C-alpha positions in Angstrom: 165.4 -183.0 138.8 163.2 -181.2 136.3 164.7 -183.2 133.4 164.1 -186.5 135.2 160.5 -185.5 135.9 159.9 -184.6 132.2 161.3 -187.9 131.0 159.1 -189.8 133.5 156.0 -188.0 132.4 156.7 -188.7 128.7 157.4 -192.4 129.5 154.2 -192.7 131.5 152.1 -190.9 128.8 153.6 -193.1 126.1 153.0 -196.3 128.0 149.4 -195.3 128.8 148.7 -194.3 125.2 149.9 -197.7 124.0 148.0 -199.6 126.8 144.7 -197.8 126.2 145.1 -197.6 122.5 144.2 -201.3 122.1 140.5 -200.3 122.7 140.6 -198.0 119.6 141.7 -200.8 117.2 139.0 -201.9 114.7 136.8 -204.8 115.8 137.8 -207.2 113.0 141.4 -206.8 114.1 140.6 -207.4 117.8 138.8 -210.6 116.9 141.9 -212.0 115.4 144.0 -211.3 118.6 144.3 -214.4 120.8 146.0 -212.6 123.7 144.6 -209.1 124.2 146.6 -208.6 127.4 149.8 -209.5 125.7 149.0 -207.0 122.9 148.4 -204.3 125.5 151.7 -205.0 127.1 153.6 -204.9 123.8 151.9 -201.7 122.7 152.4 -200.2 126.2 156.2 -201.0 125.9 156.4 -199.5 122.5 154.5 -196.4 123.7 156.9 -196.0 126.6 159.9 -196.3 124.3 158.7 -193.7 121.9 157.6 -191.5 124.9 161.2 -191.7 126.1 162.6 -190.6 122.7 160.0 -187.8 122.6 161.1 -186.8 126.1 164.7 -186.5 125.1 163.7 -184.4 122.1 161.6 -182.2 124.3 164.4 -181.6 126.7 166.7 -180.5 123.9 164.1 -178.1 122.6 163.5 -176.8 126.1 167.2 -176.1 126.7 167.5 -174.3 123.4 164.5 -172.2 124.1 165.8 -171.3 127.6 169.2 -170.4 126.2 167.5 -168.0 123.7 165.2 -166.6 126.4 168.2 -165.8 128.6 170.1 -164.1 125.7 167.1 -162.1 124.4 166.5 -158.6 126.0 163.3 -158.5 128.0 161.7 -155.8 125.9 162.2 -157.8 122.7 160.8 -160.9 124.4 157.7 -159.0 125.5 157.2 -157.5 122.1 157.4 -160.9 120.4 154.9 -162.4 122.9 152.5 -159.5 122.2 152.9 -159.9 118.4 152.1 -163.6 118.7 149.0 -163.0 120.8 147.7 -160.3 118.4 148.4 -162.6 115.4 146.4 -165.4 117.0 143.6 -163.0 117.9 143.3 -161.8 114.3 143.3 -165.4 113.0 140.4 -166.4 115.3 138.4 -163.3 114.4 138.8 -164.0 110.7 138.0 -167.7 111.3 134.8 -167.2 113.2 132.6 -166.6 110.0 134.1 -169.7 108.4 133.3 -171.9 111.3 129.7 -170.7 111.3 129.1 -171.7 107.6 127.0 -174.8 107.1 129.2 -177.1 105.0 128.4 -180.5 103.5 129.6 -183.6 105.3 132.1 -184.3 102.5 134.0 -181.1 103.2 133.6 -180.8 106.9 137.4 -181.3 107.4 137.9 -177.9 105.8 136.9 -176.2 109.1 139.7 -177.7 111.4 142.2 -177.5 108.5 141.4 -173.8 108.1 141.7 -173.2 111.8 145.1 -174.8 112.1 146.5 -173.1 109.0 145.2 -169.6 109.9 146.5 -169.8 113.4 149.9 -170.9 112.3 150.1 -168.3 109.5 148.9 -165.3 111.5 150.8 -166.3 114.6 154.1 -166.5 112.8 153.2 -163.3 111.0 152.5 -161.4 114.2 155.7 -162.8 115.8 157.9 -161.6 112.8 156.2 -158.2 112.6 156.8 -157.7 116.4 160.5 -158.7 116.0 161.0 -156.2 113.2 158.8 -153.3 114.3 158.3 -154.0 118.0 161.4 -151.9 118.9 159.9 -148.9 117.1 156.8 -149.3 119.3 159.1 -149.0 122.4 160.2 -145.6 121.2 156.6 -144.4 121.4 156.3 -145.4 125.1 159.7 -144.1 126.1 161.0 -141.7 123.5 163.4 -139.8 125.8 165.4 -142.7 127.1 168.6 -143.0 125.1 169.5 -146.3 126.8 166.2 -147.8 125.9 166.7 -146.8 122.3 170.2 -148.3 122.2 169.0 -151.5 123.7 166.1 -151.6 121.3 168.4 -151.2 118.3 170.7 -153.9 119.6 173.6 -151.5 119.9 173.7 -151.7 123.8 173.4 -155.1 125.5 171.4 -155.1 128.7 173.5 -155.4 131.9 173.6 -159.0 133.2 173.4 -159.7 136.9 176.7 -160.2 138.8 176.9 -163.3 141.0 179.4 -163.0 143.8 181.7 -165.9 144.9 182.8 -166.2 148.5 186.4 -165.4 147.5 185.4 -162.1 145.9 183.5 -161.0 149.1 186.3 -161.9 151.4 188.8 -160.2 149.1 187.0 -156.9 149.4 187.8 -155.5 145.9 184.2 -155.8 144.9 183.5 -152.6 146.8 185.9 -150.6 144.7 184.5 -152.1 141.5 181.0 -151.0 142.4 182.1 -147.6 143.6 184.0 -147.0 140.3 180.9 -147.9 138.3 182.7 -150.7 136.4 180.0 -153.2 137.4 176.5 -152.7 136.1 173.3 -154.6 136.8 172.1 -156.3 139.9 174.5 -157.9 142.4 173.3 -161.4 143.5 174.6 -163.2 146.6 173.5 -166.8 146.8 172.3 -168.2 150.1 174.9 -170.9 150.1 177.6 -168.1 150.0 176.1 -166.5 153.1 176.0 -169.8 154.8 179.6 -170.4 154.0 180.6 -167.0 155.4 178.6 -167.7 158.5 180.4 -171.0 159.0 183.7 -169.3 158.6 182.7 -166.6 161.1 181.8 -169.3 163.6 185.0 -171.3 163.0 187.4 -172.0 165.8 190.3 -170.9 163.6 191.2 -167.3 164.1 192.1 -166.6 160.5 189.0 -168.2 159.1 186.9 -166.4 161.7 188.3 -163.1 160.6 187.7 -163.8 156.9 184.0 -164.7 157.6 183.3 -161.7 159.7 185.0 -159.4 157.2 182.9 -160.8 154.4 179.6 -160.5 156.4 180.5 -156.9 157.3 181.2 -156.1 153.7 177.8 -157.5 152.6 176.1 -155.4 155.3 177.8 -152.3 154.1 176.9 -153.0 150.5 173.3 -153.5 151.5 173.2 -150.1 153.2 174.9 -148.4 150.2 173.2 -150.0 147.2 169.9 -151.1 148.8 167.7 -153.2 146.4 170.5 -153.5 143.9 172.0 -156.2 146.2 169.8 -159.3 146.0 170.0 -162.4 148.1 169.0 -165.5 146.2 167.5 -168.0 148.6 167.0 -170.8 146.1 168.5 -174.1 147.5 170.3 -175.7 144.6 171.6 -179.3 144.7 175.3 -179.9 144.3 178.5 -180.9 145.9 179.7 -177.7 147.6 179.2 -174.0 147.0 180.9 -174.0 143.6 178.5 -176.4 142.0 175.5 -174.4 143.4 177.0 -171.1 142.1 177.4 -172.6 138.7 173.8 -173.8 138.7 172.6 -170.3 139.8 174.7 -168.7 137.0 173.2 -171.0 134.4 169.6 -170.4 135.6 169.9 -166.6 135.8 172.2 -166.1 132.7 174.3 -163.8 134.9 178.0 -163.3 135.2 180.0 -165.1 137.9 182.5 -163.0 139.7 185.3 -165.0 141.3 189.0 -164.9 142.3 189.2 -168.7 142.1 191.1 -169.8 139.0 189.7 -173.3 139.0 186.1 -172.2 139.4 186.6 -169.7 136.6 187.9 -172.4 134.2 185.0 -174.8 135.1 182.5 -172.0 134.3 184.3 -171.4 131.0 184.0 -175.1 130.2 180.3 -175.0 130.9 180.0 -172.0 128.6 178.9 -169.7 131.4 179.8 -166.0 131.7 182.6 -165.5 134.2 184.8 -162.6 135.3 188.1 -163.6 137.1 189.1 -160.6 139.3 192.7 -161.8 139.4 192.9 -161.8 135.6 191.3 -158.3 135.6 194.0 -157.0 137.9 196.7 -158.3 135.7 195.1 -156.8 132.6 194.8 -153.4 134.3 198.5 -153.2 135.3 200.4 -150.4 133.5 202.5 -151.6 130.6 206.2 -151.1 130.5 208.1 -151.3 127.3 211.8 -152.0 126.6 213.7 -148.6 126.7 211.4 -147.0 129.3 213.3 -145.2 132.1 212.3 -145.7 135.7 213.6 -144.9 139.2 213.4 -147.9 141.4 214.6 -148.8 144.9 216.6 -152.1 145.2 215.2 -153.9 148.2 216.8 -157.4 148.1 219.2 -159.7 146.2 218.1 -161.6 143.1 218.5 -165.3 142.5 221.3 -164.9 140.0 224.7 -163.5 140.6 224.9 -159.6 140.8 221.1 -159.2 140.5 219.1 -156.9 142.6 215.3 -156.9 143.0 212.9 -154.0 143.2 209.1 -153.5 142.8 206.8 -151.3 140.9 203.9 -149.6 142.6 201.5 -152.4 141.6 203.8 -155.0 143.1 205.4 -156.2 139.8 208.9 -157.5 140.5 211.8 -155.8 138.6 215.1 -157.7 138.3 218.0 -155.3 137.8 221.4 -156.5 136.5 224.6 -155.7 138.5 222.6 -154.1 141.4 223.2 -156.6 144.2 225.6 -154.2 145.9 223.1 -151.4 145.7 220.5 -152.7 148.1 218.7 -149.8 149.8 219.6 -147.3 147.0 217.3 -145.8 144.4 218.7 -146.3 140.9 217.8 -145.0 137.5 217.1 -148.1 135.4 216.2 -148.8 131.8 213.7 -151.6 131.0 215.3 -154.3 128.8 212.4 -156.8 128.7 209.4 -158.4 130.4 208.2 -161.9 131.0 204.7 -163.0 131.6 204.5 -166.1 133.8 201.5 -168.1 135.1 201.8 -166.4 138.5 202.3 -162.8 137.1 204.7 -160.6 135.3 208.4 -160.1 135.7 210.3 -157.1 134.4 214.1 -157.1 133.6 216.2 -153.9 133.7 219.7 -152.6 133.8 221.2 -149.6 135.7 221.5 -146.4 133.7 224.0 -143.6 133.7 226.3 -143.1 136.7 224.8 -146.0 138.6 226.0 -148.3 135.9 229.5 -146.9 136.1 229.7 -147.4 139.8 228.2 -144.2 141.1 225.9 -144.2 144.1 222.5 -142.5 143.9 220.6 -142.4 147.2 216.9 -142.0 147.6 215.9 -138.5 146.6 218.7 -138.1 144.1 218.3 -137.2 140.4 217.9 -139.9 137.8 217.3 -140.2 134.2 213.9 -141.9 134.4 210.5 -140.9 135.4 209.9 -141.3 139.2 207.1 -143.7 139.9 207.7 -144.4 143.6 208.6 -147.7 145.2 206.9 -150.2 147.5 209.9 -150.4 149.8 210.6 -153.7 151.4 207.5 -155.3 150.2 206.8 -158.8 149.1 206.5 -159.8 145.4 203.0 -159.8 144.0 201.7 -163.4 143.8 200.5 -162.7 140.3 
């Protein structure tokens, strides 16, 4: 909407300039024109065309400036602005005596030329000085803040706001991330997400109603726990669905989108937005198992191939054990032989170790050659 309005204003300004510019043409040239109205139309059309081109160039410049503003720390942005203002102030103070000098008509253009050059020179000088030495000025105002010093030196990046997707709120893992301190910065909940949760809570479907109420309850608890850190963004963005509006909010705020939706995360990456997929985070935080590691695992069901048994690690990772189909319900000492990362998660392969491999039976609670890690029992495989 804003981009369309900018283009419209540039087109109207260019057309008006061409239309009214006919009156500024020299009189000898206007006398030679047989159709002044036609000339106005032609010049107005050319003005509108060049205004459209200028509008496109202005849009590109605006987007680059907004991208830089979002990526620059607030303190550095303020110091640059102060440096620019001080530079312009010095330029005008030095320029005042020059403007008061009585100059001949032949060199009267020296005054506006000196004004432009001095403002540009001192403005750029103040901007550059603030960028280089403005961070030192911050230390004078807050010398005891280690975090402020690290941000000023560019060592520590300021925490970006975290924008919650509906899937993350319903999932509930966001509470644990906040309590553990892994997430920094403000937590933003878009109004469209709250509306979607309310629609789910009012649904006639029992499962959807439960998800919506669970999400609204979680937001209420987070509000009580974290207070002003949880911010509700009431801006009404245009778009087809909640996903489009969340992407627009993420682009405008420069924050990080938190989601468990694989497709939404990929769309955000295509649009070069910051995104954190909680499902990928869970996979990345799973403990690593290497070939040769010894474990104790309970065989809970049969595998797909002949003689295979299946067990599960504590995090839900499926372990396929060779020659263990007949040992369902038993806890075996196994040795890891390999692992396979699939699009839906990780699969670990193992073989029985010691007496179990020779046909001995080792019930739950027996001794084994591996390190006990516990078992999930008759659980279901982790979807990841």
